[in-house]
N, CA, C and O atoms as CSV, one atom per row, in Angstrom:
chain,resi,resn,atom,element,x,y,z
A,1,MET,N,N,14.610,10.753,3.481
A,1,MET,CA,C,13.980,10.128,2.323
A,1,MET,C,C,12.551,10.646,2.193
A,1,MET,O,O,12.023,11.297,3.095
A,2,THR,N,N,11.960,10.353,1.088
A,2,THR,CA,C,10.590,10.785,0.849
A,2,THR,C,C,9.777,9.594,0.340
A,2,THR,O,O,10.289,8.482,0.212
A,3,ALA,N,N,8.525,9.847,0.060
A,3,ALA,CA,C,7.638,8.798,-0.447
A,3,ALA,C,C,8.222,8.168,-1.705
A,3,ALA,O,O,8.855,8.839,-2.520
A,4,LEU,N,N,7.999,6.887,-1.841
A,4,LEU,CA,C,8.456,6.147,-3.010
A,4,LEU,C,C,7.744,6.682,-4.247
A,4,LEU,O,O,6.516,6.755,-4.273
A,5,ALA,N,N,8.507,7.054,-5.269
A,5,ALA,CA,C,7.938,7.601,-6.504
A,5,ALA,C,C,7.637,6.448,-7.461
A,5,ALA,O,O,8.528,5.933,-8.136
A,6,ILE,N,N,6.377,6.059,-7.505
A,6,ILE,CA,C,5.946,4.946,-8.356
A,6,ILE,C,C,5.202,5.509,-9.557
A,6,ILE,O,O,4.277,6.308,-9.408
A,7,THR,N,N,5.608,5.092,-10.738
A,7,THR,CA,C,4.910,5.468,-11.968
A,7,THR,C,C,3.920,4.352,-12.302
A,7,THR,O,O,4.307,3.189,-12.421
A,8,ALA,N,N,2.663,4.704,-12.450
A,8,ALA,CA,C,1.610,3.708,-12.668
A,8,ALA,C,C,1.938,2.750,-13.805
A,8,ALA,O,O,1.643,1.559,-13.704
A,9,ALA,N,N,2.535,3.234,-14.872
A,9,ALA,CA,C,2.845,2.391,-16.031
A,9,ALA,C,C,3.903,1.335,-15.717
A,9,ALA,O,O,4.019,0.345,-16.440
A,10,ASN,N,N,4.679,1.535,-14.642
A,10,ASN,CA,C,5.732,0.588,-14.265
A,10,ASN,C,C,5.249,-0.513,-13.331
A,10,ASN,O,O,6.012,-1.432,-13.032
A,11,VAL,N,N,4.014,-0.451,-12.864
A,11,VAL,CA,C,3.501,-1.409,-11.880
A,11,VAL,C,C,3.104,-2.706,-12.583
A,11,VAL,O,O,2.196,-2.732,-13.413
A,12,VAL,N,N,3.819,-3.790,-12.223
A,12,VAL,CA,C,3.559,-5.097,-12.828
A,12,VAL,C,C,3.652,-6.170,-11.759
A,12,VAL,O,O,4.681,-6.306,-11.097
A,13,TRP,N,N,2.590,-6.923,-11.590
A,13,TRP,CA,C,2.591,-8.055,-10.664
A,13,TRP,C,C,3.575,-9.101,-11.173
A,13,TRP,O,O,3.569,-9.438,-12.357
A,14,GLN,N,N,4.422,-9.616,-10.279
A,14,GLN,CA,C,5.423,-10.609,-10.646
A,14,GLN,C,C,5.037,-12.006,-10.179
A,14,GLN,O,O,5.087,-12.961,-10.953
A,15,SER,N,N,4.650,-12.121,-8.906
A,15,SER,CA,C,4.273,-13.422,-8.345
A,15,SER,C,C,3.570,-13.218,-7.010
A,15,SER,O,O,3.582,-12.126,-6.442
A,16,GLY,N,N,2.961,-14.290,-6.523
A,16,GLY,CA,C,2.302,-14.239,-5.218
A,16,GLY,C,C,0.819,-13.966,-5.320
A,16,GLY,O,O,0.254,-13.908,-6.412
A,17,PRO,N,N,0.192,-13.798,-4.160
A,17,PRO,CA,C,-1.261,-13.649,-4.124
A,17,PRO,C,C,-1.772,-12.317,-4.670
A,17,PRO,O,O,-1.162,-11.265,-4.483
A,18,LYS,N,N,-2.890,-12.403,-5.336
A,18,LYS,CA,C,-3.586,-11.201,-5.799
A,18,LYS,C,C,-5.077,-11.517,-5.831
A,18,LYS,O,O,-5.476,-12.680,-5.884
A,19,ALA,N,N,-5.883,-10.481,-5.798
A,19,ALA,CA,C,-7.335,-10.625,-5.826
A,19,ALA,C,C,-7.880,-9.827,-7.001
A,19,ALA,O,O,-7.680,-8.615,-7.080
A,20,GLY,N,N,-8.568,-10.504,-7.913
A,20,GLY,CA,C,-9.159,-9.849,-9.067
A,20,GLY,C,C,-10.589,-9.446,-8.810
A,20,GLY,O,O,-11.189,-9.856,-7.816
A,21,ASP,N,N,-11.135,-8.652,-9.695
A,21,ASP,CA,C,-12.517,-8.182,-9.638
A,21,ASP,C,C,-12.886,-7.566,-8.293
A,21,ASP,O,O,-13.922,-7.880,-7.707
A,22,GLN,N,N,-12.008,-6.679,-7.818
A,22,GLN,CA,C,-12.246,-5.947,-6.580
A,22,GLN,C,C,-12.852,-4.591,-6.924
A,22,GLN,O,O,-12.753,-4.128,-8.060
A,23,VAL,N,N,-13.477,-3.962,-5.938
A,23,VAL,CA,C,-14.170,-2.691,-6.170
A,23,VAL,C,C,-13.441,-1.547,-5.470
A,23,VAL,O,O,-13.209,-1.586,-4.262
A,24,ALA,N,N,-13.087,-0.534,-6.247
A,24,ALA,CA,C,-12.468,0.674,-5.697
A,24,ALA,C,C,-13.545,1.565,-5.092
A,24,ALA,O,O,-14.677,1.610,-5.573
A,25,GLY,N,N,-13.175,2.267,-4.038
A,25,GLY,CA,C,-14.102,3.206,-3.411
A,25,GLY,C,C,-13.779,4.648,-3.738
A,25,GLY,O,O,-14.489,5.564,-3.322
A,26,GLU,N,N,-12.694,4.849,-4.491
A,26,GLU,CA,C,-12.275,6.192,-4.891
A,26,GLU,C,C,-11.271,6.063,-6.023
A,26,GLU,O,O,-10.867,4.955,-6.373
A,27,ALA,N,N,-10.870,7.173,-6.589
A,27,ALA,CA,C,-9.873,7.165,-7.663
A,27,ALA,C,C,-8.478,7.019,-7.073
A,27,ALA,O,O,-8.169,7.620,-6.044
A,28,PHE,N,N,-7.635,6.220,-7.725
A,28,PHE,CA,C,-6.224,6.111,-7.377
A,28,PHE,C,C,-5.481,5.499,-8.549
A,28,PHE,O,O,-6.079,4.888,-9.435
A,29,ASP,N,N,-4.158,5.675,-8.537
A,29,ASP,CA,C,-3.309,5.158,-9.610
A,29,ASP,C,C,-2.810,3.761,-9.271
A,29,ASP,O,O,-2.764,3.374,-8.103
A,30,ALA,N,N,-2.435,3.005,-10.301
A,30,ALA,CA,C,-1.748,1.738,-10.079
A,30,ALA,C,C,-0.505,2.043,-9.258
A,30,ALA,O,O,0.182,3.034,-9.507
A,31,GLY,N,N,-0.217,1.195,-8.282
A,31,GLY,CA,C,0.912,1.417,-7.388
A,31,GLY,C,C,0.530,2.059,-6.074
A,31,GLY,O,O,1.357,2.144,-5.166
A,32,ALA,N,N,-0.712,2.515,-5.951
A,32,ALA,CA,C,-1.161,3.099,-4.689
A,32,ALA,C,C,-1.277,1.999,-3.634
A,32,ALA,O,O,-1.710,0.886,-3.932
A,33,LEU,N,N,-0.890,2.316,-2.414
A,33,LEU,CA,C,-1.095,1.411,-1.290
A,33,LEU,C,C,-2.548,1.591,-0.854
A,33,LEU,O,O,-2.977,2.710,-0.574
A,34,ILE,N,N,-3.296,0.507,-0.796
A,34,ILE,CA,C,-4.725,0.593,-0.522
A,34,ILE,C,C,-5.142,-0.391,0.569
A,34,ILE,O,O,-4.469,-1.395,0.805
A,35,TYR,N,N,-6.255,-0.092,1.224
A,35,TYR,CA,C,-6.814,-0.967,2.251
A,35,TYR,C,C,-8.273,-1.227,1.918
A,35,TYR,O,O,-8.918,-0.431,1.235
A,36,LYS,N,N,-8.786,-2.347,2.407
A,36,LYS,CA,C,-10.192,-2.673,2.172
A,36,LYS,C,C,-11.017,-2.171,3.347
A,36,LYS,O,O,-10.796,-2.575,4.489
A,37,SER,N,N,-11.958,-1.298,3.065
A,37,SER,CA,C,-12.803,-0.723,4.105
A,37,SER,C,C,-13.637,-1.822,4.776
A,37,SER,O,O,-14.318,-2.586,4.092
A,38,PRO,N,N,-13.588,-1.902,6.098
A,38,PRO,CA,C,-14.387,-2.918,6.781
A,38,PRO,C,C,-15.890,-2.630,6.728
A,38,PRO,O,O,-16.693,-3.521,7.003
A,39,THR,N,N,-16.277,-1.412,6.384
A,39,THR,CA,C,-17.699,-1.085,6.325
A,39,THR,C,C,-18.289,-1.190,4.929
A,39,THR,O,O,-19.447,-1.579,4.779
A,40,THR,N,N,-17.510,-0.848,3.895
A,40,THR,CA,C,-18.047,-0.872,2.527
A,40,THR,C,C,-17.497,-1.994,1.665
A,40,THR,O,O,-18.039,-2.282,0.598
A,41,ALA,N,N,-16.399,-2.643,2.129
A,41,ALA,CA,C,-15.694,-3.688,1.370
A,41,ALA,C,C,-15.103,-3.147,0.066
A,41,ALA,O,O,-14.813,-3.918,-0.849
A,42,LYS,N,N,-14.925,-1.835,-0.020
A,42,LYS,CA,C,-14.279,-1.212,-1.175
A,42,LYS,C,C,-12.855,-0.845,-0.795
A,42,LYS,O,O,-12.551,-0.606,0.374
A,43,TRP,N,N,-11.980,-0.802,-1.806
A,43,TRP,CA,C,-10.574,-0.467,-1.594
A,43,TRP,C,C,-10.378,1.043,-1.662
A,43,TRP,O,O,-10.844,1.706,-2.589
A,44,LEU,N,N,-9.672,1.576,-0.649
A,44,LEU,CA,C,-9.402,3.004,-0.515
A,44,LEU,C,C,-7.909,3.214,-0.261
A,44,LEU,O,O,-7.208,2.277,0.119
A,45,LYS,N,N,-7.424,4.428,-0.468
A,45,LYS,CA,C,-6.014,4.732,-0.247
A,45,LYS,C,C,-5.668,4.643,1.251
A,45,LYS,O,O,-6.344,5.233,2.095
A,46,ALA,N,N,-4.603,3.895,1.555
A,46,ALA,CA,C,-4.145,3.717,2.936
A,46,ALA,C,C,-3.350,4.929,3.399
A,46,ALA,O,O,-2.755,5.644,2.593
A,47,GLN,N,N,-3.350,5.151,4.721
A,47,GLN,CA,C,-2.537,6.220,5.291
A,47,GLN,C,C,-2.283,5.920,6.766
A,47,GLN,O,O,-3.087,5.261,7.426
A,48,CYS,N,N,-1.154,6.413,7.270
A,48,CYS,CA,C,-0.717,6.095,8.629
A,48,CYS,C,C,-1.287,7.020,9.698
A,48,CYS,O,O,-1.209,6.704,10.885
A,49,ASP,N,N,-1.846,8.131,9.311
A,49,ASP,CA,C,-2.287,9.109,10.310
A,49,ASP,C,C,-3.801,9.183,10.464
A,49,ASP,O,O,-4.329,10.173,10.971
A,50,GLY,N,N,-4.496,8.141,10.030
A,50,GLY,CA,C,-5.949,8.084,10.171
A,50,GLY,C,C,-6.340,6.987,11.145
A,50,GLY,O,O,-5.742,6.844,12.212
A,51,THR,N,N,-7.342,6.220,10.772
A,51,THR,CA,C,-7.828,5.132,11.620
A,51,THR,C,C,-6.937,3.898,11.482
A,51,THR,O,O,-6.087,3.824,10.595
A,52,ALA,N,N,-7.147,2.936,12.373
A,52,ALA,CA,C,-6.416,1.666,12.294
A,52,ALA,C,C,-6.711,0.965,10.971
A,52,ALA,O,O,-5.807,0.396,10.359
A,53,ALA,N,N,-7.957,0.999,10.526
A,53,ALA,CA,C,-8.314,0.370,9.240
A,53,ALA,C,C,-7.557,1.032,8.097
A,53,ALA,O,O,-7.053,0.341,7.211
A,54,GLU,N,N,-7.469,2.363,8.102
A,54,GLU,CA,C,-6.755,3.090,7.044
A,54,GLU,C,C,-5.267,2.741,7.033
A,54,GLU,O,O,-4.618,2.826,5.990
A,55,ALA,N,N,-4.725,2.348,8.185
A,55,ALA,CA,C,-3.317,1.991,8.291
A,55,ALA,C,C,-3.068,0.533,7.921
A,55,ALA,O,O,-1.925,0.077,7.933
A,56,GLY,N,N,-4.134,-0.201,7.593
A,56,GLY,CA,C,-3.964,-1.585,7.159
A,56,GLY,C,C,-4.157,-2.617,8.243
A,56,GLY,O,O,-3.637,-3.726,8.127
A,57,ALA,N,N,-4.886,-2.291,9.290
A,57,ALA,CA,C,-5.077,-3.229,10.395
A,57,ALA,C,C,-5.733,-4.530,9.948
A,57,ALA,O,O,-5.454,-5.585,10.518
A,58,GLU,N,N,-6.595,-4.475,8.941
A,58,GLU,CA,C,-7.322,-5.676,8.524
A,58,GLU,C,C,-6.946,-6.160,7.128
A,58,GLU,O,O,-6.729,-7.357,6.940
A,59,ASP,N,N,-6.865,-5.284,6.164
A,59,ASP,CA,C,-6.520,-5.636,4.784
A,59,ASP,C,C,-5.661,-4.540,4.190
A,59,ASP,O,O,-5.915,-3.353,4.392
A,60,LEU,N,N,-4.634,-4.955,3.448
A,60,LEU,CA,C,-3.732,-4.001,2.823
A,60,LEU,C,C,-3.223,-4.614,1.529
A,60,LEU,O,O,-2.969,-5.817,1.470
A,61,GLY,N,N,-3.073,-3.811,0.509
A,61,GLY,CA,C,-2.565,-4.311,-0.759
A,61,GLY,C,C,-2.088,-3.162,-1.626
A,61,GLY,O,O,-2.035,-2.011,-1.192
A,62,MET,N,N,-1.740,-3.498,-2.865
A,62,MET,CA,C,-1.303,-2.489,-3.824
A,62,MET,C,C,-2.174,-2.587,-5.063
A,62,MET,O,O,-2.413,-3.676,-5.584
A,63,ALA,N,N,-2.640,-1.450,-5.524
A,63,ALA,CA,C,-3.456,-1.410,-6.742
A,63,ALA,C,C,-2.600,-1.791,-7.944
A,63,ALA,O,O,-1.537,-1.214,-8.172
A,64,LEU,N,N,-3.076,-2.766,-8.706
A,64,LEU,CA,C,-2.373,-3.180,-9.920
A,64,LEU,C,C,-2.947,-2.509,-11.158
A,64,LEU,O,O,-2.460,-2.708,-12.271
A,65,ALA,N,N,-3.983,-1.715,-10.951
A,65,ALA,CA,C,-4.603,-0.972,-12.047
A,65,ALA,C,C,-5.033,0.385,-11.508
A,65,ALA,O,O,-5.234,0.550,-10.305
A,66,THR,N,N,-5.171,1.344,-12.398
A,66,THR,CA,C,-5.661,2.659,-12.015
A,66,THR,C,C,-7.179,2.614,-11.949
A,66,THR,O,O,-7.840,2.099,-12.851
A,67,ALA,N,N,-7.723,3.160,-10.866
A,67,ALA,CA,C,-9.176,3.245,-10.686
A,67,ALA,C,C,-9.603,4.670,-10.994
A,67,ALA,O,O,-9.043,5.620,-10.447
A,68,ASP,N,N,-10.591,4.826,-11.868
A,68,ASP,CA,C,-11.023,6.175,-12.235
A,68,ASP,C,C,-12.045,6.755,-11.259
A,68,ASP,O,O,-12.428,7.917,-11.392
A,69,GLY,N,N,-12.489,5.970,-10.285
A,69,GLY,CA,C,-13.416,6.479,-9.286
A,69,GLY,C,C,-14.132,5.361,-8.555
A,69,GLY,O,O,-13.845,4.180,-8.755
A,70,ASP,N,N,-15.061,5.749,-7.709
A,70,ASP,CA,C,-15.856,4.808,-6.921
A,70,ASP,C,C,-16.566,3.824,-7.846
A,70,ASP,O,O,-17.236,4.226,-8.797
A,71,GLY,N,N,-16.415,2.539,-7.562
A,71,GLY,CA,C,-17.077,1.500,-8.343
A,71,GLY,C,C,-16.208,0.880,-9.426
A,71,GLY,O,O,-16.599,-0.116,-10.034
A,72,ALA,N,N,-15.033,1.454,-9.680
A,72,ALA,CA,C,-14.136,0.888,-10.693
A,72,ALA,C,C,-13.694,-0.513,-10.268
A,72,ALA,O,O,-13.515,-0.773,-9.079
A,73,ARG,N,N,-13.521,-1.403,-11.226
A,73,ARG,CA,C,-13.079,-2.775,-10.959
A,73,ARG,C,C,-11.566,-2.829,-11.114
A,73,ARG,O,O,-11.017,-2.352,-12.107
A,74,ILE,N,N,-10.892,-3.419,-10.118
A,74,ILE,CA,C,-9.437,-3.469,-10.102
A,74,ILE,C,C,-8.941,-4.838,-9.655
A,74,ILE,O,O,-9.714,-5.677,-9.193
A,75,THR,N,N,-7.638,-5.044,-9.802
A,75,THR,CA,C,-6.960,-6.195,-9.230
A,75,THR,C,C,-5.990,-5.657,-8.187
A,75,THR,O,O,-5.356,-4.621,-8.385
A,76,VAL,N,N,-5.884,-6.380,-7.067
A,76,VAL,CA,C,-5.071,-5.938,-5.940
A,76,VAL,C,C,-4.001,-6.984,-5.636
A,76,VAL,O,O,-4.317,-8.162,-5.468
A,77,ALA,N,N,-2.742,-6.563,-5.565
A,77,ALA,CA,C,-1.668,-7.432,-5.093
A,77,ALA,C,C,-1.767,-7.482,-3.568
A,77,ALA,O,O,-1.907,-6.450,-2.912
A,78,LEU,N,N,-1.693,-8.679,-3.019
A,78,LEU,CA,C,-1.883,-8.888,-1.591
A,78,LEU,C,C,-0.543,-9.190,-0.907
A,78,LEU,O,O,0.454,-9.432,-1.588
A,79,PRO,N,N,-0.511,-9.178,0.439
A,79,PRO,CA,C,0.727,-9.493,1.146
A,79,PRO,C,C,1.365,-10.784,0.646
A,79,PRO,O,O,0.679,-11.766,0.365
A,80,ASP,N,N,2.684,-10.762,0.541
A,80,ASP,CA,C,3.555,-11.820,0.013
A,80,ASP,C,C,3.695,-11.771,-1.500
A,80,ASP,O,O,4.464,-12.548,-2.065
A,81,ALA,N,N,2.978,-10.888,-2.167
A,81,ALA,CA,C,3.149,-10.721,-3.613
A,81,ALA,C,C,4.412,-9.908,-3.877
A,81,ALA,O,O,4.829,-9.094,-3.053
A,82,ILE,N,N,5.002,-10.143,-5.026
A,82,ILE,CA,C,6.129,-9.345,-5.487
A,82,ILE,C,C,5.642,-8.524,-6.672
A,82,ILE,O,O,5.072,-9.054,-7.625
A,83,VAL,N,N,5.877,-7.223,-6.592
A,83,VAL,CA,C,5.394,-6.291,-7.610
A,83,VAL,C,C,6.561,-5.424,-8.090
A,83,VAL,O,O,7.258,-4.807,-7.285
A,84,ALA,N,N,6.761,-5.385,-9.394
A,84,ALA,CA,C,7.721,-4.456,-9.976
A,84,ALA,C,C,7.058,-3.085,-10.007
A,84,ALA,O,O,5.935,-2.937,-10.489
A,85,VAL,N,N,7.767,-2.081,-9.486
A,85,VAL,CA,C,7.206,-0.733,-9.434
A,85,VAL,C,C,8.126,0.306,-10.056
A,85,VAL,O,O,7.775,1.484,-10.127
A,86,GLY,N,N,9.299,-0.120,-10.507
A,86,GLY,CA,C,10.234,0.816,-11.130
A,86,GLY,C,C,10.946,1.709,-10.147
A,86,GLY,O,O,11.627,2.649,-10.556
A,87,ALA,N,N,10.808,1.442,-8.843
A,87,ALA,CA,C,11.454,2.243,-7.808
A,87,ALA,C,C,11.654,1.359,-6.589
A,87,ALA,O,O,11.242,0.199,-6.580
A,88,GLY,N,N,12.278,1.903,-5.575
A,88,GLY,CA,C,12.481,1.150,-4.348
A,88,GLY,C,C,13.938,0.783,-4.170
A,88,GLY,O,O,14.697,0.719,-5.137
A,89,VAL,N,N,14.321,0.544,-2.939
A,89,VAL,CA,C,15.698,0.221,-2.608
A,89,VAL,C,C,15.713,-1.080,-1.817
A,89,VAL,O,O,14.950,-1.244,-0.865
A,90,ALA,N,N,16.579,-1.995,-2.211
A,90,ALA,CA,C,16.674,-3.282,-1.521
A,90,ALA,C,C,16.913,-3.079,-0.037
A,90,ALA,O,O,17.773,-2.296,0.367
A,91,GLY,N,N,16.140,-3.795,0.768
A,91,GLY,CA,C,16.313,-3.766,2.213
A,91,GLY,C,C,15.588,-2.655,2.933
A,91,GLY,O,O,15.529,-2.666,4.162
A,92,ILE,N,N,15.039,-1.704,2.220
A,92,ILE,CA,C,14.299,-0.615,2.867
A,92,ILE,C,C,12.878,-1.096,3.173
A,92,ILE,O,O,12.204,-1.678,2.324
A,93,VAL,N,N,12.447,-0.837,4.407
A,93,VAL,CA,C,11.093,-1.184,4.828
A,93,VAL,C,C,10.193,0.017,4.550
A,93,VAL,O,O,10.527,1.149,4.899
A,94,TYR,N,N,9.054,-0.243,3.922
A,94,TYR,CA,C,8.111,0.827,3.569
A,94,TYR,C,C,6.802,0.669,4.342
A,94,TYR,O,O,6.371,-0.440,4.656
A,95,HIS,N,N,6.188,1.808,4.636
A,95,HIS,CA,C,4.960,1.890,5.434
A,95,HIS,C,C,3.940,2.772,4.724
A,95,HIS,O,O,4.299,3.530,3.824
A,96,PRO,N,N,2.658,2.679,5.125
A,96,PRO,CA,C,1.708,3.670,4.622
A,96,PRO,C,C,2.170,5.049,5.096
A,96,PRO,O,O,2.589,5.208,6.243
A,97,GLY,N,N,2.091,6.027,4.223
A,97,GLY,CA,C,2.501,7.381,4.573
A,97,GLY,C,C,1.325,8.240,5.009
A,97,GLY,O,O,0.178,7.794,4.991
A,98,ALA,N,N,1.615,9.467,5.399
A,98,ALA,CA,C,0.566,10.409,5.785
A,98,ALA,C,C,-0.220,10.891,4.570
A,98,ALA,O,O,-1.377,11.290,4.700
A,99,THR,N,N,0.398,10.856,3.394
A,99,THR,CA,C,-0.316,11.152,2.158
A,99,THR,C,C,-1.008,9.867,1.722
A,99,THR,O,O,-0.347,8.846,1.532
A,100,ALA,N,N,-2.307,9.903,1.565
A,100,ALA,CA,C,-3.080,8.697,1.238
A,100,ALA,C,C,-2.549,8.008,-0.006
A,100,ALA,O,O,-2.368,8.636,-1.050
A,101,GLY,N,N,-2.299,6.696,0.117
A,101,GLY,CA,C,-1.834,5.891,-0.997
A,101,GLY,C,C,-0.333,5.781,-1.122
A,101,GLY,O,O,0.161,4.954,-1.888
A,102,ALA,N,N,0.417,6.609,-0.377
A,102,ALA,CA,C,1.876,6.649,-0.499
A,102,ALA,C,C,2.556,5.581,0.356
A,102,ALA,O,O,2.033,5.151,1.384
A,103,LEU,N,N,3.728,5.170,-0.097
A,103,LEU,CA,C,4.625,4.297,0.658
A,103,LEU,C,C,5.831,5.118,1.072
A,103,LEU,O,O,6.449,5.779,0.237
A,104,VAL,N,N,6.177,5.083,2.368
A,104,VAL,CA,C,7.312,5.866,2.859
A,104,VAL,C,C,8.247,4.978,3.670
A,104,VAL,O,O,7.812,3.976,4.237
A,105,PRO,N,N,9.540,5.341,3.731
A,105,PRO,CA,C,10.462,4.604,4.585
A,105,PRO,C,C,10.204,4.929,6.055
A,105,PRO,O,O,9.564,5.933,6.371
A,106,THR,N,N,10.696,4.093,6.934
A,106,THR,CA,C,10.479,4.249,8.373
A,106,THR,C,C,10.838,5.644,8.863
A,106,THR,O,O,10.117,6.204,9.689
A,107,ALA,N,N,11.921,6.212,8.382
A,107,ALA,CA,C,12.382,7.527,8.845
A,107,ALA,C,C,11.364,8.636,8.592
A,107,ALA,O,O,11.433,9.686,9.231
A,108,ASP,N,N,10.431,8.428,7.685
A,108,ASP,CA,C,9.441,9.463,7.368
A,108,ASP,C,C,8.215,9.436,8.276
A,108,ASP,O,O,7.368,10.326,8.188
A,109,LEU,N,N,8.104,8.449,9.132
A,109,LEU,CA,C,6.959,8.398,10.042
A,109,LEU,C,C,7.139,9.434,11.143
A,109,LEU,O,O,8.262,9.778,11.510
A,110,ALA,N,N,6.017,9.929,11.664
A,110,ALA,CA,C,6.052,10.982,12.672
A,110,ALA,C,C,5.224,10.582,13.891
A,110,ALA,O,O,4.535,9.562,13.889
A,111,SER,N,N,5.308,11.392,14.907
A,111,SER,CA,C,4.578,11.157,16.143
A,111,SER,C,C,3.093,10.904,15.871
A,111,SER,O,O,2.484,11.607,15.065
A,112,THR,N,N,2.531,9.942,16.516
A,112,THR,CA,C,1.134,9.463,16.464
A,112,THR,C,C,0.804,8.636,15.220
A,112,THR,O,O,-0.327,8.170,15.082
A,113,ASN,N,N,1.768,8.443,14.312
A,113,ASN,CA,C,1.511,7.599,13.138
A,113,ASN,C,C,1.377,6.146,13.560
A,113,ASN,O,O,2.076,5.680,14.460
A,114,LYS,N,N,0.479,5.442,12.906
A,114,LYS,CA,C,0.331,4.005,13.103
A,114,LYS,C,C,1.366,3.312,12.218
A,114,LYS,O,O,1.433,3.570,11.016
A,115,VAL,N,N,2.167,2.437,12.810
A,115,VAL,CA,C,3.280,1.818,12.107
A,115,VAL,C,C,2.853,0.459,11.560
A,115,VAL,O,O,2.698,-0.502,12.312
A,116,THR,N,N,2.669,0.392,10.267
A,116,THR,CA,C,2.341,-0.855,9.580
A,116,THR,C,C,3.456,-1.135,8.587
A,116,THR,O,O,3.774,-0.292,7.748
A,117,ILE,N,N,4.047,-2.315,8.679
A,117,ILE,CA,C,5.017,-2.701,7.659
A,117,ILE,C,C,4.211,-3.120,6.440
A,117,ILE,O,O,3.444,-4.081,6.497
A,118,ALA,N,N,4.385,-2.394,5.329
A,118,ALA,CA,C,3.588,-2.634,4.127
A,118,ALA,C,C,4.378,-3.329,3.024
A,118,ALA,O,O,3.802,-4.060,2.219
A,119,ALA,N,N,5.694,-3.108,2.978
A,119,ALA,CA,C,6.509,-3.692,1.905
A,119,ALA,C,C,7.975,-3.579,2.266
A,119,ALA,O,O,8.368,-2.785,3.120
A,120,ILE,N,N,8.771,-4.391,1.595
A,120,ILE,CA,C,10.219,-4.289,1.704
A,120,ILE,C,C,10.790,-4.275,0.292
A,120,ILE,O,O,10.364,-5.039,-0.574
A,121,GLY,N,N,11.753,-3.398,0.078
A,121,GLY,CA,C,12.389,-3.322,-1.233
A,121,GLY,C,C,13.248,-4.547,-1.490
A,121,GLY,O,O,14.049,-4.949,-0.645
A,122,ILE,N,N,13.072,-5.137,-2.670
A,122,ILE,CA,C,13.914,-6.270,-3.082
A,122,ILE,C,C,14.479,-5.926,-4.450
A,122,ILE,O,O,13.756,-5.915,-5.446
A,123,GLY,N,N,15.744,-5.653,-4.492
A,123,GLY,CA,C,16.332,-5.178,-5.727
A,123,GLY,C,C,16.084,-3.697,-5.882
A,123,GLY,O,O,15.673,-3.017,-4.942
A,124,SER,N,N,16.338,-3.208,-7.075
A,124,SER,CA,C,16.216,-1.766,-7.300
A,124,SER,C,C,14.867,-1.350,-7.869
A,124,SER,O,O,14.626,-0.159,-8.066
A,125,SER,N,N,13.991,-2.297,-8.135
A,125,SER,CA,C,12.726,-1.890,-8.747
A,125,SER,C,C,11.531,-2.734,-8.326
A,125,SER,O,O,10.468,-2.635,-8.938
A,126,LYS,N,N,11.679,-3.566,-7.290
A,126,LYS,CA,C,10.584,-4.442,-6.878
A,126,LYS,C,C,10.321,-4.313,-5.386
A,126,LYS,O,O,11.202,-3.950,-4.606
A,127,LEU,N,N,9.075,-4.622,-5.010
A,127,LEU,CA,C,8.666,-4.666,-3.616
A,127,LEU,C,C,8.050,-6.016,-3.306
A,127,LEU,O,O,7.354,-6.600,-4.136
A,128,LYS,N,N,8.312,-6.505,-2.104
A,128,LYS,CA,C,7.565,-7.656,-1.596
A,128,LYS,C,C,6.584,-7.077,-0.598
A,128,LYS,O,O,6.981,-6.470,0.396
A,129,LEU,N,N,5.295,-7.265,-0.867
A,129,LEU,CA,C,4.266,-6.687,-0.014
A,129,LEU,C,C,4.129,-7.462,1.287
A,129,LEU,O,O,4.391,-8.664,1.340
A,130,ALA,N,N,3.721,-6.766,2.326
A,130,ALA,CA,C,3.523,-7.345,3.644
A,130,ALA,C,C,2.310,-6.673,4.281
A,130,ALA,O,O,1.747,-5.732,3.721
A,131,ARG,N,N,1.926,-7.145,5.416
A,131,ARG,CA,C,0.923,-6.457,6.239
A,131,ARG,C,C,1.183,-6.875,7.670
A,131,ARG,O,O,0.651,-7.872,8.157
A,132,VAL,N,N,2.013,-6.090,8.329
A,132,VAL,CA,C,2.316,-6.341,9.732
A,132,VAL,C,C,1.816,-5.126,10.507
A,132,VAL,O,O,2.393,-4.042,10.426
A,133,TYR,N,N,0.738,-5.324,11.255
A,133,TYR,CA,C,0.123,-4.233,12.016
A,133,TYR,C,C,-0.116,-4.704,13.439
A,133,TYR,O,O,-0.528,-5.842,13.664
A,134,ASP,N,N,0.143,-3.832,14.392
A,134,ASP,CA,C,-0.164,-4.096,15.793
A,134,ASP,C,C,-0.683,-2.795,16.380
A,134,ASP,O,O,-0.072,-1.742,16.200
A,135,ALA,N,N,-1.804,-2.861,17.079
A,135,ALA,CA,C,-2.421,-1.655,17.629
A,135,ALA,C,C,-1.478,-0.908,18.573
A,135,ALA,O,O,-1.636,0.295,18.781
A,136,GLY,N,N,-0.503,-1.613,19.144
A,136,GLY,CA,C,0.445,-0.960,20.052
A,136,GLY,C,C,1.547,-0.219,19.332
A,136,GLY,O,O,2.314,0.512,19.958
A,137,ALA,N,N,1.638,-0.396,18.021
A,137,ALA,CA,C,2.721,0.222,17.264
A,137,ALA,C,C,2.302,1.595,16.741
A,137,ALA,O,O,2.107,1.779,15.539
A,138,VAL,N,N,2.169,2.541,17.642
A,138,VAL,CA,C,1.876,3.926,17.312
A,138,VAL,C,C,3.029,4.749,17.865
A,138,VAL,O,O,3.359,4.636,19.045
A,139,LEU,N,N,3.642,5.571,17.032
A,139,LEU,CA,C,4.795,6.352,17.473
A,139,LEU,C,C,4.393,7.356,18.532
A,139,LEU,O,O,3.361,8.019,18.423
A,140,ALA,N,N,5.211,7.456,19.542
A,140,ALA,CA,C,4.940,8.401,20.648
A,140,ALA,C,C,5.374,9.782,20.267
A,140,ALA,O,O,5.232,10.714,21.059
């Protein structure tokens, strides 16, 4: 399998927690998996092959709007939210990928990746967001 192909125009919050008036630290599309930087408090694209913070150790969510760059104001879907994304497979567990902002299935993770459960597919076009991270969950 490969990274989940999310079209920004298909991203729609359905229910659950979200945070409005958040600050982006870089450009990204709606549907990007993002984390809140512990140093700047800005949202950046998450990835599994960087730091623990980048893998979602502290905060993880999905951009509900496209950010055109640093300082853009966005809304973020938080863990336990359900988001329609126009893609996804029921029962598949998704994680931050090595490409910043991407969601990938478990089979796409590689050696030394930090394993964070970020979402699970519910139905054929929705995700239920999660944030399950443990510092011991690094692939050997």
